[in-house]
Phi, psi and omega in degrees: 000129182289146176284147177291157178294138182230159177272130182241151182291334179224155181299335188247028185299317185295317178292326177295325181294339181278344180286134183299328184279352185276106178268324177230161178293155179304135178087359183249011182296312181294313175301324178298317178297321179298317180292323177301323178300329177297321180298318178293321182296314181285338173294319178297313182296318183295314184282334173293327178298324178303326181292330186295335181302309179286325183297311181294328178297321179283321184291312185264001179053054184246175180283167177296324179298315180296317180292331180291348176297342174302310181291326178297316179297320182293305182292326178298319178294319179301316182291318187287329189262356184295316180292313174305324178297319179297321179295320177297314181296321181294320185276319189243347179102167185295323183297316178296322177299316178297315180294322177297315179296315178299317181295315180293320178294324177297316177300316179300319178296318180288337178293344177294337181292305177295328178297322179293328179283329180280340179056037179242126182301321181301323179291328175294321178295323177296315178300318180294321179297316179296318178300310182293328176299316177297319180294326177296314178296319180299314183290322178298329182269319188291322182299306178291334177297317177297317180299324184283353186274004180201186181297152180299322186297335180252014187297313181294321177295320181295318179292322177296322178297314179297317180293338179297336180274353174294313175292338172299311177295323180299317179294326176295318179298315178298319180295319178300317179293319184288328185263318188265336187249295189305315183292342187255001177289136179295125180299147181299326182299327181285342183276346186300321185259012182278149171283169180301321180292317179295321180296320178295319178296322179294318177300316179298320179293316181293321180293332177297334177293328179285324186296320184304303181299320182288327174294320177298317178296319179298319179295320178296318178297321178296319178298315179297320178303314181296319181296321181281320185298323186259020175238131178284128181240109182257114173231165184307151184302131179298335184269004173273120192271355175047049175089357178272117183282146175288136178235156178284160180098164182279165180298320183295321179294317180295319179296318181297325181274000175267105186296323179297322179285313184300314178291331179294321177296318178294319178298321179292320176303314182286326177297311179296321177299316179298321181296311181293323177299311183298314183285326182294329187246012176297313181296319180294322176298316180299319183282309188282323186269314186264338180084026178289134178301150182302327182292341183248344187298326182298335181293333179290323175293319178299319178298322179295318180292322178294319178297321177299316180297310181297318183295328179301316180289323177297316180295324178300319177294314183297329180294343177284346184232350181234139177302133186308315183287335173294317179292322177297319178297315180297317181290327176297313178297319178300316179298320178298314180299315181296317180294321180291323176297321177298329179287312189268352181233077184284072180207196182298325177299317178298319179295320177299320178293322177300315178297319185287346177304333179300334178298313181288324181294331188301330183276336205285309188303305182292329182287315175300319180302310182294318181295317182293328181275353185302123174078013182281341177055236184293349179266005186300319185295318177287327176297320178297322180297318179297323180288330175286322177298334180294349177297347177301339176302331178291342178264328188268328186278326177303321175299327177296315178296320179298322179295318177297320179296322179291321184278326184247269179200167183299315183295325180291339177299336183282006170291336180294306176297332177297314179295318179300313183288333175296321178294320178300317177298321178296324177295318178298318179295320177302316180293320182295328183269358183261144172267110185259115178252073184238174176281199181290175186301314178216165168283127188293154187287162184282155174277134181228000000 
């Protein structure tokens, strides 16, 4: 069956897409770099947020539960804003979605300034929620936007390349927290004998340490917003269906009946859960299982993040020569083996395996994303929202691992990421064994 006529950004787009060297369509290299900058920016904000859990507990002298509301606000915003983001993308296109996300996240970053002056924890949570809301819209828009910027055959490789800069930003975020915030926080022991006035002055001083990095991130987001807003980005028409036939029924119904998509959302939920579980308890494994001193345990998490960063670029190269789901299957199995060794070998070998789980994780988010969106056509925007909402796995699964660790032992808790990664490997095998008669990976983005 012949494909319908479509609008292309260049007369020779289709032939250009067939060239092995063509990663993006002609004329989209600079816009692609701009969108890649968004991936690094939200990586910095997200990982700097992880630092705030401990920081607020020390500043406001609160319980672990109260300080954990930082993550609740972050993940809650991601979950709540994914569908509105899809509606924005559906109505106005990916570029408007990206600009909306950048703008809202910028506002959230600047809201840390009045929150610091008010010295109220609740205002910080509001600022964080607005920031994360913007990042949710940004991520829901930027991922399919990157996919739409080039030929279908290189879509997963292109998304992996863009996602490779997310851990670059993540490491910057961790570094900002480790260098600018944590070492300069007033120790709790010194606050015991302070008067109410002295305690307030100390809180104001400590909170000023938080404002600097978030103000810097807000300024960076604003700069990216300006660069994208005033540049024309021409990609194929979103309403060109590239062989995807219109079907009756709503998008949600079609997505639910698409097994590759439905299982893909679950795989993404478990992948994000495995990632957060592995990283959240790396330091605890080092301390409780191996006996690493607290002053040195953090380096194992840093090593894991660096390994994740390096592996992202390696996987991007491998995707140019290996089918994505074959590589996903191999990395899923590798992750299961590493997690099981961490369970049954509670020693330095187990800790090394915990760190090495990042190798298998590095491929998963963008690859699952690309595979699940394959052939969705006009339903891509809502499909992208569901995959971003799946990030909720990062909030729900770590408590399960923590419960197992409390009831059994720290090393046995890593049975949770093992089970999660086994399902991811199963999803890859399901795709490899399926005959997929679908359209292209996504419906291409709108011209703006």
